[in-house]
C-alpha positions as CSV (number, residue, x, y, z in Angstrom):
1,X,89.3,185.3,52.6
2,X,91.2,182.5,54.0
3,X,90.8,182.1,57.8
4,X,93.5,183.8,60.1
5,X,96.7,181.9,60.5
6,X,98.9,182.1,63.7
7,X,102.4,181.3,64.0
8,X,101.4,179.0,66.9
9,X,99.9,176.5,64.4
10,X,103.3,176.1,62.5
11,X,104.6,172.6,62.8
12,X,107.0,172.3,59.8
13,X,108.8,169.3,61.2
14,X,105.8,167.1,60.7
15,X,105.9,167.5,57.0
16,X,108.5,165.4,54.9
17,X,111.7,167.2,54.3
18,X,114.3,166.5,51.5
19,X,117.8,167.3,51.6
20,X,118.9,169.0,48.2
21,X,122.2,169.9,47.4
22,X,121.8,171.8,44.1
23,X,119.0,174.4,43.5
24,X,116.4,173.6,41.2
25,X,113.7,175.2,39.0
26,X,111.3,174.1,41.8
27,X,112.4,176.3,44.3
28,X,109.8,178.5,46.1
29,X,110.2,182.2,45.8
30,X,109.8,184.6,48.7
31,X,111.5,187.6,48.1
32,X,111.1,188.7,44.3
33,X,112.7,191.5,42.5
34,X,111.1,194.7,42.6
35,X,110.5,194.6,38.5
36,X,109.2,192.0,36.2
37,X,111.5,191.8,33.1
38,X,109.7,193.1,29.9
39,X,109.9,191.6,26.5
40,X,112.0,194.6,25.3
41,X,115.2,194.2,27.3
42,X,118.4,196.0,27.3
43,X,121.6,193.8,27.1
44,X,122.1,194.4,30.6
45,X,118.6,193.6,32.0
46,X,118.4,190.6,29.4
47,X,121.4,189.3,31.4
48,X,119.7,189.9,34.6
49,X,116.7,187.9,33.4
50,X,118.9,185.1,32.0
51,X,120.1,184.5,35.8
52,X,116.4,184.3,37.0
53,X,114.2,181.4,37.4
54,X,111.5,182.2,34.7
55,X,108.9,180.2,36.7
56,X,109.0,182.8,39.5
57,X,111.7,185.6,38.9
58,X,113.8,184.4,41.7
59,X,117.6,183.8,41.1
60,X,118.3,180.5,39.9
61,X,121.5,179.9,41.7
62,X,120.6,180.4,45.2
63,X,123.3,178.7,46.9
64,X,123.0,176.7,50.1
65,X,126.3,178.1,51.4
66,X,126.7,181.6,53.1
67,X,127.0,184.2,50.5
68,X,127.5,187.1,53.3
69,X,130.5,188.0,55.2
70,X,128.3,189.0,57.9
71,X,126.5,185.8,58.7
72,X,127.7,184.7,61.9
73,X,125.5,181.7,62.8
74,X,124.9,178.4,60.8
75,X,121.5,178.2,58.9
76,X,119.9,174.7,58.1
77,X,119.8,173.7,54.5
78,X,117.2,171.4,54.7
79,X,114.3,172.2,52.4
80,X,110.5,171.1,52.9
81,X,108.7,169.5,50.1
82,X,105.2,171.2,49.7
83,X,101.9,169.7,49.2
84,X,101.5,171.7,46.0
85,X,102.0,169.5,42.7
86,X,103.8,171.3,39.9
87,X,102.2,172.0,36.5
88,X,102.8,169.5,33.5
89,X,104.4,172.3,31.5
90,X,107.4,172.2,33.9
91,X,110.5,170.1,33.1
92,X,110.5,168.8,36.6
93,X,107.9,166.9,38.3
94,X,106.7,166.2,41.7
95,X,105.7,169.1,43.9
96,X,107.1,172.4,44.7
97,X,110.3,172.7,47.2
98,X,110.4,175.4,49.5
99,X,113.9,177.2,50.1
100,X,115.8,176.2,52.9
101,X,116.6,179.0,55.6
102,X,120.1,179.5,54.1
103,X,118.5,179.8,50.6
104,X,116.0,182.3,52.2
105,X,118.9,184.4,53.9
106,X,120.9,184.4,50.9
107,X,117.9,185.8,48.8
108,X,117.1,188.6,51.5
109,X,120.8,189.6,51.5
110,X,120.8,189.9,47.8
111,X,117.6,192.3,47.7
112,X,118.9,194.4,50.4
113,X,116.9,196.8,52.3
114,X,118.3,196.7,55.6
115,X,120.1,194.1,58.1
116,X,118.3,190.7,58.0
117,X,117.9,189.2,61.6
118,X,119.6,186.1,61.3
119,X,118.1,184.2,64.3
120,X,114.8,184.9,62.8
121,X,115.2,183.3,59.3
122,X,114.0,179.9,60.2
123,X,110.6,181.3,61.8
124,X,110.5,183.5,58.4
125,X,110.6,180.1,56.3
126,X,108.1,178.4,58.7
127,X,105.7,181.2,58.3
128,X,106.3,181.6,54.5
129,X,105.7,177.8,54.0
130,X,102.5,177.8,56.4
131,X,101.3,180.7,54.4
132,X,101.6,179.0,51.1
133,X,99.9,176.0,52.2
134,X,96.9,177.5,53.4
135,X,96.7,179.7,50.2
136,X,96.9,176.5,48.1
137,X,94.3,174.7,50.1
138,X,92.0,177.9,49.5
139,X,92.8,177.7,45.6
140,X,92.1,173.9,45.8
141,X,88.5,174.6,47.1
142,X,88.0,177.3,44.3
143,X,88.8,174.4,41.9
144,X,86.5,171.9,43.4
145,X,83.8,174.2,43.1
146,X,84.4,175.7,39.7
147,X,86.6,173.5,37.9
148,X,84.1,171.5,36.1
149,X,82.3,174.8,34.9
150,X,80.0,177.3,36.3
151,X,76.9,175.4,36.8
152,X,78.7,172.9,39.2
153,X,80.2,175.9,41.1
154,X,76.6,177.3,41.5
155,X,75.5,173.8,42.8
156,X,78.4,173.4,45.1
157,X,77.8,176.8,46.6
158,X,74.1,176.8,47.3
159,X,74.7,175.8,51.0
160,X,77.1,178.5,51.8
161,X,80.6,177.9,53.1
162,X,80.0,175.6,55.5
163,X,77.7,173.5,53.4
164,X,80.2,173.3,50.8
165,X,82.9,172.3,52.8
166,X,80.5,169.4,54.1
167,X,80.0,168.6,50.3
168,X,83.6,168.1,49.7
169,X,83.9,165.4,52.2
170,X,81.1,163.6,50.7
171,X,82.8,163.8,47.3
172,X,85.8,162.5,48.6
173,X,84.1,159.6,50.1
174,X,82.4,159.0,46.8
175,X,85.8,159.3,44.8
176,X,83.8,162.1,42.9
177,X,86.2,165.0,43.3
178,X,87.7,167.4,40.4
179,X,91.0,166.5,39.2
180,X,93.8,168.2,41.3
181,X,94.9,171.5,40.0
182,X,98.8,172.2,39.6
183,X,100.9,175.4,40.2
184,X,102.9,176.2,37.0
185,X,104.4,179.5,38.3
186,X,103.7,182.4,40.6
187,X,104.8,186.0,40.9
188,X,105.3,188.0,43.8
189,X,103.9,191.8,43.1
190,X,104.0,193.6,46.4
191,X,104.4,196.9,44.6
192,X,101.2,196.5,42.6
193,X,98.1,196.6,44.9
194,X,95.1,194.9,43.6
195,X,91.9,197.0,42.8
196,X,89.8,194.9,45.5
197,X,92.9,196.2,48.2
198,X,92.8,199.6,46.9
199,X,89.0,199.9,47.1
200,X,89.1,198.5,50.8
201,X,91.6,201.2,51.8
202,X,89.0,203.9,50.1
203,X,86.3,202.3,52.1
204,X,88.7,202.4,55.4
205,X,89.2,206.2,54.7
206,X,85.4,207.1,54.4
207,X,84.1,204.6,57.0
208,X,87.0,204.3,59.5
209,X,84.9,202.5,62.0
210,X,83.9,199.6,59.8
211,X,86.6,199.3,57.2
212,X,89.7,200.7,58.5
213,X,92.5,198.3,57.8
214,X,96.0,198.4,57.0
215,X,97.2,197.8,53.4
216,X,98.3,194.2,52.4
217,X,102.0,193.7,52.9
218,X,102.3,191.2,49.9
219,X,100.7,190.2,47.0
220,X,101.0,187.1,44.8
221,X,99.8,186.0,41.3
222,X,99.5,182.3,41.2
223,X,99.1,180.6,37.8
224,X,97.5,177.1,38.2
225,X,96.8,174.3,35.5
226,X,93.0,173.7,35.5
227,X,91.9,170.4,34.0
228,X,88.9,170.9,31.6
229,X,87.3,168.5,29.3
230,X,88.9,170.4,26.5
231,X,92.4,170.0,27.9
232,X,94.4,171.8,30.6
233,X,93.8,175.6,31.0
234,X,96.0,178.2,32.8
235,X,94.0,180.1,35.5
236,X,95.4,183.1,37.5
237,X,94.6,183.6,41.3
238,X,95.4,186.8,43.1
239,X,96.3,186.7,46.8
240,X,96.4,189.6,49.1
241,X,98.3,189.0,52.5
242,X,97.2,191.1,55.5
243,X,98.4,191.2,59.1
244,X,95.9,191.3,61.9
245,X,96.2,192.1,65.4
246,X,98.4,189.5,67.3
247,X,97.0,187.0,69.6
248,X,96.9,187.7,73.5
249,X,100.2,185.6,73.5
250,X,101.8,187.6,71.0
251,X,101.7,185.3,68.2
252,X,101.1,186.9,64.8
253,X,98.0,186.4,62.8
254,X,97.4,186.8,59.2
255,X,94.6,186.9,56.7
256,X,94.9,185.7,53.1
257,X,92.5,187.0,50.6
258,X,92.2,184.6,47.9
259,X,90.1,184.7,44.7
260,X,90.3,184.3,41.0
261,X,91.7,187.3,38.7
262,X,89.3,189.1,36.9
263,X,91.1,188.4,33.5
264,X,88.3,186.4,32.0
265,X,84.6,186.6,32.0
266,X,84.0,183.3,34.1
267,X,86.0,184.7,37.0
268,X,83.6,187.5,37.7
269,X,81.0,184.8,38.0
270,X,82.8,182.4,40.1
271,X,83.5,185.3,42.7
272,X,79.7,186.4,42.5
273,X,78.6,183.0,43.2
274,X,80.6,182.1,46.0
275,X,80.1,185.4,47.7
276,X,76.2,185.8,47.0
277,X,75.3,182.1,47.6
278,X,76.7,182.4,51.1
279,X,75.2,185.8,52.0
280,X,71.7,184.4,51.0
281,X,72.4,181.0,52.7
282,X,73.2,182.8,56.1
283,X,70.9,185.8,55.7
284,X,67.7,183.6,54.7
285,X,68.1,181.5,57.7
286,X,68.5,178.3,55.5
287,X,71.4,177.0,57.9
288,X,69.5,177.4,61.1
289,X,66.3,175.6,59.7
290,X,68.4,172.8,58.2
291,X,70.2,172.4,61.7
292,X,66.7,172.4,63.3
293,X,65.3,169.8,60.9
294,X,68.0,167.3,61.4
295,X,68.0,167.7,65.3
296,X,64.0,166.9,65.3
């Protein structure tokens, strides 16, 4: 699970921004429609699907100009360029681009569901971008371990989470990193709870003192391009977004549970290896012994 993230850490102005006048297919989604178009479409649903960006099921014509007559403040139209590279199957190249506050507001107005707080849209965009960057960093770590196969993942995970992150720094120094993955598309599925999230809710009902937690407020499925010796391979990751108790200062805290989707045999092995190797490393006291050995 990705470590908790607080809004206080948001520094979107420190990243490169790009002024884009026309919406492109690289637009990052935030408020997806409730339903994913199916292959057997009625004429009306086909027209709806044609108006959507097929990469992320978001309207492909999100304007940079106000679309609602109720908007009474000026929202920025600057769009931040993410650190997430686009998959080679896309027509565009480069990195994904996050929506501007104005585009975000237009998307939320189209979806409906009540009055949108206009003065909070910029903060919503900053949180959205920050969480996506954290999610991508964790996916890159999964790919660093398992992108070259289960055997490498087993070796990389043998010293638990802390040891593996230390190994990542050594890899970077030696230039022995796995090829950077790329994000080909992603879909919001907030109406479809993952089996793991459902299991945690049942555990919370049975053992509230230990496992009680609110259900995730959102779910995304991210499809990435993994570089393998036999060529690019599409791998799906599942992300559950949880809210946690706020900081003492009132700043919100979020937890991201990011793991490979169990739609292939290798994914189950990857999840089991990373979890079990970390548990064994800590439970056996290997970390403490190693620290004591290095201090002597």
